N, C-alpha and C positions, 0 to 999 in steps of 0.2 A: 504494500500500500504506500502510495506516495504522499508526501507532505503537502499541505495547502500552500498556495502561491506565496503568501507572506512568510511562512515558516521556511519555505524553500529558498527564498532570497537570503534569509538569515543564515541558513545552512551553507549556501554558496559563499557568503562572506566569511563564515567561520572556516570553510575549506580553503579559501584563498589565503587566509591568515596561517593556517596549518601548513599549507604548501610552502609559503614564504619561509617559515621557520624550519621545516623538516625535509624539504626536497633533497638536500645534500645527504642527509643521513640515510634516507630511503634509497637514493641513487647509489651510495656507497655499498649498501646492503646488496643491491642488485649486481653491482660490479664484482662482488665476491664470487658470483656464480655465472656471469655472462661477460665475455671478453669484448664483444662488439658494442661500441658506444651507442650506435644507432638503435640496436635492439634494446639496450639498457634504457634509453630514453623512451622508447615505446612502452616498455614495461612500467616505467615510472608513471607515465600518463594513465596506463591501464589501472594501476594501483589507486591513484587518486580518483579516477572515475568510478571504480568499484566502491570506494568509500562514500562518494557522493550518492551513489545509488543504493547503498546499504540501508536496511531498515533499523539496524542496531547501532551503527557507528556513532551517531550523534547523541546517543544515550550513555556513551562511555565517558569517563573522565579523561583528561588530556593524556596522562601516562598510558592509559589503556588504548587510547587512539593511536599513539605512537607505536605501541607494541603491535596493534592490529595492522598498521601500515607496514611495519617491518616483516611481520609474518606473511602478509598477503604478497609483499614484494618477493620474499623467498619462494613462496608457492608458485607465483606466476613465472619467476625465473626458472624454476625446475620444470615447468610445463613446456618451456621452449625446446625445440629439437637440440640435440647435443652439439652440433657444430657451432652454435652460438655460445656454448659454455666452454670454459677452459677444460683441457683434458685432466682427468683425475691422475694423481701421482701413481706411478707404477708401484706395485707391491712386490716386496722381495719374496722369493719362493720360501714357503714355510716348511 
């Protein structure tokens, strides 16, 4: 269920504020798993769009919102095909 128009505007302003404060932290989280800067930027936008469309995001306190953003960034990064992600370190034979 979507928010009424007035509340939606407040949420968009809150999201813009969160983006300004936390985009770098979220992008850094994404870059830990994706080597392509272009793919990382696409995931970054997907993360904030998912937050804006979420039914629960704006009911969380700020610390929970940041954790939600980072977890969603990780999940979306893992969903990308592996060529966009750095190769996993080779394991020594056991």
